[in-house]
C-alpha positions in Angstrom: 18.1 -16.6 2.6 16.6 -19.6 1.8 13.3 -19.8 3.8 10.2 -17.5 3.8 11.1 -14.2 5.6 10.4 -10.5 5.0 13.8 -9.4 3.4 14.3 -10.2 -0.4 17.6 -9.1 -2.0 17.1 -8.6 -5.5 19.7 -8.3 -8.4 19.3 -6.3 -11.4 21.2 -3.9 -14.2 22.2 -1.1 -13.6 20.5 0.9 -16.6 17.2 2.9 -16.6 14.8 0.6 -17.5 16.5 -2.7 -15.9 16.3 -0.5 -12.4 12.8 0.4 -13.4 11.6 -3.2 -13.5 13.3 -3.6 -10.5 11.1 -1.4 -8.8 8.0 -2.8 -10.3 9.0 -5.9 -8.5 9.6 -3.9 -5.4 6.6 -2.4 -5.4 4.8 -5.7 -5.4 6.7 -7.3 -3.0 6.6 -4.6 -0.3 3.4 -3.9 -1.0 3.0 -7.7 1.5 5.2 -6.3 4.1 8.4 -7.7 2.5 11.7 -5.6 2.9 13.3 -5.4 -0.3 16.5 -4.3 -1.4 18.1 -3.8 -5.3 22.0 -5.0 -5.8 23.2 -3.4 -9.0 25.1 -5.9 -10.9 27.1 -5.0 -14.1 26.3 -8.0 -16.9 28.7 -9.4 -19.3 26.3 -7.7 -22.1 26.8 -4.5 -19.9 30.6 -4.7 -20.7 30.3 -5.4 -24.4 29.2 -1.7 -25.8 30.9 -2.1 -29.2 29.2 -5.2 -30.8 24.8 -5.7 -31.6 23.1 -8.1 -29.3 23.7 -11.1 -31.8 27.4 -10.4 -32.0 27.7 -11.3 -28.1 27.3 -15.5 -29.0 25.3 -17.4 -26.7 22.5 -16.2 -25.6 21.9 -14.2 -22.1 24.7 -11.8 -22.1 22.5 -9.4 -20.0 21.1 -12.6 -17.6 24.0 -15.1 -16.6 25.9 -12.3 -14.4 22.9 -11.6 -12.4 21.7 -15.1 -12.4 25.4 -16.4 -10.8 24.7 -13.7 -7.9 21.6 -15.8 -7.1 23.5 -19.1 -7.8 26.3 -18.1 -5.5 23.9 -16.9 -2.6 25.0 -13.3 -2.7 21.4 -11.9 -3.7 17.6 -14.0 -3.5 16.7 -13.6 -6.6 17.1 -11.2 -10.3 14.6 -9.6 -12.3 15.2 -9.6 -16.1 13.9 -8.6 -19.3 12.4 -12.2 -20.2 13.6 -11.8 -23.8 16.6 -11.5 -23.1 16.7 -15.1 -21.2 17.9 -18.1 -22.2 15.9 -20.7 -22.5 18.3 -23.4 -20.9 18.1 -22.4 -17.1 20.3 -24.1 -14.4 18.5 -27.2 -12.8 18.3 -25.6 -9.7 17.1 -22.0 -10.6 13.7 -21.3 -11.8 11.5 -18.3 -13.2 10.0 -17.6 -9.9 7.3 -14.9 -10.7 6.2 -13.3 -14.0 4.1 -10.0 -13.5 1.3 -9.1 -16.3 3.1 -8.2 -19.7 3.2 -4.8 -21.0 2.6 -4.4 -24.6 4.7 -7.2 -26.5 4.9 -5.7 -29.4 7.7 -2.6 -31.7 7.2 0.4 -32.7 8.5 2.1 -35.4 10.0 6.1 -34.1 10.7 8.4 -36.3 11.3 12.5 -36.2 8.4 13.2 -37.8 5.9 10.5 -37.6 6.1 8.4 -41.0 5.0 5.2 -40.8 6.9 2.5 -42.5 4.6 2.3 -45.5 5.6 5.9 -46.3 9.3 5.8 -45.8 11.1 6.5 -49.0 13.3 3.8 -50.9 16.6 3.9 -49.3 15.5 5.4 -45.9 18.0 3.8 -43.0 16.5 2.3 -40.4 18.4 1.7 -37.0 18.1 -1.6 -34.7 20.0 -3.7 -32.8 17.9 -6.8 -33.3 18.1 -9.5 -36.3 14.6 -10.5 -36.0 13.2 -6.7 -36.9 15.9 -5.8 -39.3 14.9 -9.1 -41.0 11.5 -8.5 -40.9 11.3 -4.5 -41.9 13.9 -5.9 -45.4 11.0 -8.6 -45.5 8.0 -5.9 -45.7 10.4 -3.3 -47.5 13.6 -5.1 -49.1 14.5 -1.1 -50.8 15.3 0.2 -47.2 19.1 0.1 -45.6 19.6 -1.3 -42.0 21.9 0.1 -39.8 23.1 -1.2 -36.5 22.2 0.7 -33.4 22.9 -0.3 -30.1 22.9 1.7 -26.7 20.2 1.7 -23.8 16.8 3.2 -25.0 17.2 6.6 -24.0 20.8 6.8 -26.3 19.0 5.1 -29.1 16.3 7.9 -29.3 18.9 10.0 -29.1 20.8 8.7 -31.9 17.5 9.6 -34.3 16.7 13.0 -33.0 20.5 14.4 -33.0 20.5 15.3 -36.7 17.4 16.9 -37.4 16.9 18.7 -34.1 20.3 20.4 -34.5 20.1 21.2 -37.9 16.8 23.4 -36.4 18.5 24.5 -33.9 21.3 25.7 -36.5 18.8 27.6 -38.8 17.1 29.1 -36.1 20.8 30.9 -34.8 21.3 31.5 -38.6 17.9 33.5 -38.3 18.7 35.5 -35.7 22.0 36.4 -36.5 21.1 37.5 -40.3 17.8 39.4 -38.4 20.1 40.8 -36.3 23.4 42.1 -38.6 19.9 43.7 -40.5 19.1 45.4 -38.0 23.0 47.0 -37.1 23.0 47.8 -41.1 19.9 49.5 -40.7 21.1 51.3 -38.0 17.6 51.4 -36.7 16.1 52.0 -32.9 14.0 48.9 -33.4 15.1 45.5 -34.5 14.1 43.8 -37.5 10.7 41.4 -37.2 11.6 39.5 -40.5 12.2 36.1 -38.7 10.7 33.2 -39.8 10.1 32.2 -36.3 7.9 32.9 -33.3 10.1 31.5 -30.9 14.1 33.2 -30.3 16.2 29.8 -29.8 16.3 30.0 -26.8 13.1 29.7 -26.2 12.6 27.1 -28.7 15.4 25.2 -26.6 13.8 25.7 -23.3 10.3 24.1 -24.8 12.2 20.9 -25.8 11.7 17.8 -23.8 14.7 16.5 -21.8 15.2 13.7 -24.3 15.3 16.3 -27.3 17.8 18.1 -25.3 20.3 15.5 -24.6 19.7 14.6 -28.3 21.0 18.4 -29.3 24.5 18.0 -27.8 25.2 14.3 -29.0 27.4 13.2 -31.9 26.5 10.9 -33.9 27.9 8.7 -36.9 25.0 7.8 -38.9 21.9 9.9 -39.2 18.8 7.0 -39.2 15.4 8.2 -40.6 13.5 6.0 -38.1 14.6 3.4 -35.2 12.9 0.5 -34.2 12.6 -0.8 -30.9 9.9 -2.3 -28.5 7.0 -0.4 -27.2 7.3 -1.7 -23.8 11.1 -0.5 -23.2 10.0 2.8 -24.8 7.0 3.3 -22.3 8.9 1.8 -19.1 11.4 4.3 -19.5 9.0 7.5 -19.7 9.8 8.4 -23.3 6.8 6.7 -25.6 4.5 10.1 -25.2 7.6 12.5 -26.0 7.9 10.9 -29.5 6.5 10.0 -33.0 5.7 6.6 -33.3 3.9 3.5 -35.0 2.7 0.4 -33.0 3.8 -2.4 -35.8 1.4 -5.1 -36.2 2.4 -8.0 -34.0 1.4 -10.6 -36.3 3.4 -8.9 -39.0 6.7 -7.4 -37.6 6.2 -10.7 -34.8 7.8 -9.7 -31.3 10.6 -11.5 -29.8 9.3 -14.5 -27.5 8.3 -12.7 -24.1 8.8 -9.8 -25.6 7.5 -6.7 -22.6 7.4 -9.5 -20.4 9.9 -9.4 -16.5 11.0 -12.2 -15.2 12.3 -12.9 -11.3 14.5 -15.5 -10.9 15.5 -17.7 -7.9 16.7 -20.9 -6.1 13.6 -23.9 -6.1 12.4 -23.7 -2.5 10.4 -21.6 0.1 11.7 -18.1 -1.4 10.8 -18.7 -5.0 7.1 -20.0 -3.9 6.8 -16.6 -2.0 7.8 -14.4 -5.3 5.3 -16.4 -6.9 2.5 -16.0 -4.9 3.0 -12.1 -5.1 4.1 -11.7 -8.9 3.0 -14.2 -10.7 0.3 -13.3 -13.1 -1.1 -17.1 -14.7 -2.0 -15.7 -18.4 1.5 -14.2 -19.1 3.0 -17.2 -17.7 1.0 -19.2 -20.4 1.9 -17.0 -23.1 5.5 -16.9 -22.6 5.4 -20.3 -21.8 3.9 -20.7 -25.7 7.0 -18.1 -27.0 10.0 -19.8 -25.1 8.8 -23.7 -25.9 8.6 -22.9 -29.7 12.0 -20.9 -29.1 13.5 -24.2 -27.6 12.0 -26.6 -30.0 13.3 -24.3 -32.8 17.1 -23.6 -31.4 16.5 -20.2 -32.3 18.7 -18.6 -29.7 19.2 -15.2 -30.6 21.4 -15.5 -33.8 18.5 -15.9 -36.3 15.5 -13.6 -37.0 12.7 -15.2 -35.2 9.6 -13.9 -33.9 7.1 -15.7 -31.8 3.8 -13.9 -30.3 1.1 -15.9 -28.3 -2.2 -14.2 -26.9 -4.3 -16.1 -24.4 -8.0 -15.6 -25.6 -10.6 -18.0 -23.9 -9.4 -21.4 -24.5 -7.0 -21.1 -26.9 -3.7 -19.2 -27.3 -3.5 -18.2 -30.5 0.1 -17.7 -32.0 1.7 -16.5 -34.7 5.5 -17.4 -36.0 8.0 -15.5 -38.3 11.3 -17.3 -39.3 13.6 -15.6 -41.8 16.7 -15.3 -42.7 19.3 -12.9 -42.0 18.2 -11.1 -45.2 14.6 -11.3 -45.1 14.8 -13.2 -48.6 13.6 -16.5 -47.5 11.1 -17.0 -44.6 8.7 -19.5 -43.0 5.4 -18.6 -40.9 2.6 -19.6 -39.5 -0.6 -19.5 -37.1 -2.5 -21.6 -34.9 -4.6 -21.2 -32.2 -3.4 -23.9 -29.4 -5.2 -25.4 -26.7 -4.9 -23.9 -23.3 -5.3 -27.2 -21.3 -2.3 -28.4 -23.5 -0.3 -25.4 -24.1 3.2 -26.7 -23.5 2.7 -30.1 -25.8 0.6 -28.2 -28.3 3.6 -25.5 -28.7 6.1 -28.2 -29.4 4.2 -29.9 -32.0 3.7 -26.4 -34.0 7.3 -26.0 -33.5 7.9 -29.3 -35.0 5.7 -28.3 -37.7 7.2 -25.3 -38.4 10.8 -27.1 -38.3 9.4 -29.4 -41.3 8.6 -26.6 -43.1 12.1 -25.1 -43.3 12.3 -23.2 -40.2 15.1 -25.6 -39.1 17.1 -24.4 -42.2 16.6 -20.8 -41.8 17.6 -21.4 -38.6 21.1 -23.4 -39.4 22.0 -21.1 -41.8 21.9 -18.1 -39.3 24.0 -20.0 -37.3 26.9 -20.6 -39.9 27.1 -17.0 -40.3 27.6 -16.2 -36.9 31.1 -14.9 -36.4 33.4 -17.5 -35.5 35.1 -15.3 -32.0 31.2 -14.3 -31.0 31.2 -17.2 -28.5 31.4 -14.6 -25.4 29.2 -16.1 -23.0 
């Protein structure tokens, strides 16, 4: 469909989170009496399950397959997590709509609610993100960072599995011991020496669905904590089931456009129509600043780069943190950018950071990129 109409086909990835995001756009468009069809597309990032995101090579492992469907005319638009989108887009393709941003920050999830500051030395943190890993090491160099991939629910299950399995085993052993004492005493009444006030089955029945799934998961690495985007956990319906710490976005600086959904389409009537319905101007300003700085620095997904912009009145408060992959070196800065010239001001800020050494850190990370990582 190249002209305004009443039907729109939206491409989306097949993960629960991606479909939730697409459903949000579908709802907004449907409220304006448009008929929306969701078209599920498998992407390069979905096909390569055994590598970390930064090892997939060029930015866009989860994006380009969907956008190609738009360029080929098979669908009218595509829905993305904006932080996954490369800053270089095909000339005919535009970001037609950016709805209001969810939380931009990261959270640290632990089985028992322990904060980052209180994790013991040597604790293992799971993350798929170079940016998160480098910033955590910069704050707590004595911690260990281990790879963590999979959908949001899979990552949470990998964290929760060991402690839940150990608890389940303890409860079963307690019941077996209690039953053994009953048999040996040959009493008419069962022993009441159990340290638990619930049976193992009652305890299992009280678990959330994500905890039940974790109970049956085999894991190779035991994580003391994992670090993820708050928006992804919230949209997946998992956040309220977990013990977590919100990390200060000016300290553990988020990925550019984290927490933001973007709808891409061919430049024309259909993109104008999506823009009128979906677009949230303040979020567009914030993400324009973040992605402009990223583009100017050239960070892509191979370097630990955090950029966070917040529109406040007539200025855009912007924090940037660029690090070496091990977190031992960094360039960081904050600046108030004029709303009226936010794109130009973002480029000037990026130039300043580059002169301070950010470009060198990014080039260092690029040289460390695996030779065979150019997959997309």
